[in-house]
C-alpha positions in Angstrom: -2.4 -20.0 -11.0 -5.8 -21.6 -11.1 -8.6 -20.2 -9.3 -8.9 -21.6 -6.2 -5.2 -19.6 -5.6 -6.9 -16.6 -6.6 -6.8 -14.1 -3.1 -8.8 -11.7 -4.4 -9.7 -9.3 -7.4 -10.0 -6.3 -8.0 -7.6 -2.4 -8.4 -4.8 -2.0 -6.7 -3.2 1.5 -7.5 0.6 2.8 -5.8 2.3 5.9 -4.9 4.8 6.8 -3.0 4.8 5.5 0.7 1.7 3.5 0.4 -0.9 2.0 -1.7 -5.0 1.1 -2.3 -6.1 -2.5 -2.7 -9.9 -2.6 -3.9 -12.0 -5.6 -4.6 -13.7 -8.6 -3.8 -12.0 -11.2 -1.5 -12.5 -15.2 -2.0 -9.6 -16.8 0.7 -8.6 -16.0 3.6 -4.1 -14.3 4.0 -1.6 -16.3 5.0 -0.7 -15.8 8.8 2.1 -13.5 8.2 3.3 -9.7 9.2 3.8 -7.1 7.2 6.1 -3.5 7.1 3.4 -2.0 6.1 0.6 -0.1 8.7 -2.3 -1.4 7.0 -6.2 0.5 7.5 -8.8 -3.0 6.0 -12.5 -1.0 5.8 -15.1 -3.4 5.2 -17.4 -2.0 1.9 -19.8 -4.8 2.2 -20.5 -7.2 6.2 -17.2 -6.9 7.7 -13.8 -8.1 7.7 -12.2 -10.6 10.2 -8.8 -10.8 11.8 -7.1 -13.2 13.4 -3.6 -13.2 15.0 -3.0 -16.8 15.0 -4.2 -19.9 13.4 -5.8 -21.2 16.9 -7.5 -17.9 17.9 -10.9 -16.5 17.4 -12.0 -14.6 14.4 -12.9 -10.9 15.5 -15.0 -8.5 12.9 -14.2 -5.5 12.7 -15.8 -2.5 10.1 -12.8 -1.2 9.9 -9.8 -1.9 11.5 -6.0 -0.5 11.8 -3.2 -2.9 12.1 -0.1 -2.1 13.2 3.3 -2.8 11.3 4.6 -6.7 12.1 1.8 -7.3 13.2 1.6 -11.1 12.5 -2.2 -11.9 11.0 -4.0 -13.2 9.1 -7.3 -11.8 7.5 -11.0 -12.6 5.3 -14.1 -11.5 3.9 -15.2 -14.3 2.0 -17.2 -13.1 -1.0 -16.6 -9.4 0.1 -15.9 -5.8 -1.3 -12.9 -4.3 0.9 -10.6 -1.6 0.9 -7.0 -2.3 2.1 -5.6 1.1 2.7 -1.3 0.5 3.4 1.0 3.2 4.8 4.4 3.1 5.2 5.2 3.6 8.8 8.8 5.6 8.7 6.4 7.8 6.5 5.2 10.9 9.3 1.6 10.4 8.0 2.4 6.7 9.5 3.8 8.1 12.5 0.6 9.7 12.8 -1.4 6.7 12.2 0.4 5.2 15.0 -0.1 7.8 17.8 -3.4 7.3 17.3 -4.0 3.6 16.8 -1.3 2.7 18.4 2.0 0.3 17.5 0.8 -3.9 18.9 -2.3 -4.2 18.5 -4.7 -4.6 15.5 -7.5 -1.8 16.3 -11.1 -1.4 15.6 -12.2 1.9 13.5 -15.2 4.2 15.2 -18.1 2.7 12.4 -19.8 6.6 12.8 -15.9 7.8 11.3 -15.4 5.1 8.2 -19.3 5.1 7.5 -19.0 8.1 4.6 -15.0 6.9 3.9 -16.3 3.3 3.0 -19.4 4.8 1.0 -17.1 7.4 -0.7 -14.1 4.5 -1.9 -17.6 1.9 -2.9 -18.9 4.3 -5.0 -15.6 5.3 -6.6 -14.6 1.6 -7.2 -18.3 0.9 -8.8 -18.2 3.9 -10.6 -14.9 2.9 -12.4 -13.0 6.1 -11.4 -9.5 7.0 -12.4 -6.3 5.8 -10.5 -5.5 9.2 -9.4 -9.6 9.8 -8.1 -9.5 6.8 -6.0 -5.5 7.8 -4.6 -6.8 10.8 -3.1 -9.4 9.0 -1.5 -7.1 6.9 0.0 -5.4 10.0 0.5 -7.8 11.6 2.5 -9.6 9.0 4.6 -5.3 8.0 5.6 -5.0 11.9 6.4 -8.8 12.0 8.4 -8.0 9.1 10.5 -4.0 10.2 11.7 -6.0 13.4 12.6 -2.6 15.0 10.3 -2.5 16.7 7.8 -0.7 16.1 3.9 2.9 17.2 4.1 3.9 19.0 0.8 7.0 18.8 -1.3 8.5 21.5 -2.0 12.0 21.4 -2.0 13.5 21.9 -5.5 16.5 19.3 -5.0 14.3 17.0 -3.0 12.2 17.2 -6.5 14.9 16.9 -8.1 16.1 13.4 -6.4 13.0 11.7 -6.6 12.6 12.3 -10.7 16.4 10.9 -11.2 15.0 8.0 -8.5 11.8 7.6 -10.8 14.2 7.6 -14.1 16.3 5.0 -13.0 14.7 2.4 -10.7 16.0 -0.3 -13.4 20.1 0.7 -12.1 21.2 0.1 -8.6 20.9 3.2 -6.6 22.8 5.1 -3.9 22.6 7.8 -1.4 25.8 9.4 -2.2 24.5 9.0 -6.0 21.2 10.2 -5.6 23.1 12.8 -3.1 25.4 14.5 -5.9 23.0 14.6 -8.2 20.3 16.8 -6.3 24.2 19.4 -5.4 24.0 18.2 -1.8 26.4 16.1 0.5 25.3 12.4 1.8 24.5 13.4 5.5 22.5 16.5 4.4 20.5 14.8 1.5 19.9 12.7 4.3 18.3 15.3 6.9 16.6 16.7 4.3 15.1 13.8 2.7 13.5 12.7 5.9 12.3 16.2 6.9 10.8 16.9 3.6 9.1 13.6 3.0 8.6 12.4 6.1 10.1 8.5 4.6 14.1 7.7 4.5 15.8 7.4 1.2 16.0 3.7 2.1 12.4 3.1 2.3 11.6 5.5 -0.4 13.3 3.7 -2.6 12.8 0.2 -1.9 8.5 1.5 -1.8 8.9 3.3 -5.3 10.6 -0.6 -6.5 8.5 -2.3 -5.1 5.5 -0.6 -6.4 6.5 0.4 -9.7 7.2 -3.8 -10.0 3.4 -4.0 -8.8 2.2 -1.6 -11.4 4.0 -3.3 -14.4 3.4 -7.1 -13.4 -0.6 -6.1 -13.1 -0.4 -4.6 -15.9 0.1 -7.3 -18.1 4.0 -7.7 -17.6 5.3 -11.4 -16.8 6.8 -10.7 -13.0 10.3 -11.6 -14.3 10.0 -8.7 -16.4 8.8 -6.4 -13.4 11.5 -7.4 -11.6 14.3 -6.7 -13.9 12.9 -3.7 -14.6 12.9 -2.3 -11.1 16.0 -3.7 -10.1 14.9 -6.8 -8.4 17.8 -10.3 -8.7 14.4 -11.9 -10.1 10.9 -12.8 -10.0 11.6 -14.9 -6.7 13.1 -12.0 -5.0 10.4 -9.3 -6.1 7.5 -12.3 -4.9 9.4 -12.4 -1.6 9.7 -8.6 -0.9 5.5 -8.3 -1.6 5.3 -11.1 0.8 7.4 -8.8 3.4 5.1 -5.6 2.8 1.9 -7.2 1.5 2.0 -10.4 2.8 0.0 -12.1 -0.1 2.4 -13.1 -3.2 1.8 -11.0 -6.1 0.8 -14.1 -8.2 -2.3 -14.5 -5.8 -4.3 -11.3 -6.5 -6.0 -10.3 -10.4 -5.9 -7.1 -11.8 -9.2 -6.0 -12.6 -9.4 -2.7 -14.5 -12.9 -1.7 -15.1 -13.9 1.1 -17.9 -15.2 4.5 -16.8 -18.8 3.4 -17.4 -18.7 0.0 -15.8 -20.8 -0.2 -12.6 -18.8 -3.3 -10.5 -20.9 -4.8 -8.0 -20.2 -6.6 -5.5 
């Protein structure tokens, strides 16, 4: 791809049910909608959104975009943090309870300012992925007003480990339930109870996030797709567009050494 086709460059960090995409934006996204709740935080200047190709751009210091809401985004040359959260999770439901399920809503400036400062400092300092993930989750939980849900049931821990080790294979709820020693019905209920997310949504997020980790780590998108049970790179790209509103090939991963200072 040519540089002109790159939408952004930065770091992309994934966890079950969410992700953090942080760095510099170059070009507007296309009009799209995606499954995830999006929390967009300006780390320099503002982020801008509009809900159609003819609507006026609206600027925010930070905004929450509900799932399935058509929108396009721009922050030309600006630094931005995009936090994504599965709306089926307990955290996602809490975010929608506060910010609604229909329209793009701004976050009060005084509330978001310390979070923006923490994210920018961690990015500029080249902090490790797990540190950035921890800060991002703290932001989401603070905005939602909810407390973290701890995964404690050993049967669900066995199930998630089983899933993680077999992302290249077809997996059914029945097979994973059997591994956990539960009936399919009991497993389905317990999985949602313990994780806050449905089995199907968890499996898709886990596959997609792992595929993006592999691709952004330097593998071909075809190899990343096959390693996570997507039919091919086109299937992976379509799923990424549906979930995130961008093709994975339009983003460039740039992980600095911990001593390197990143600037806008």
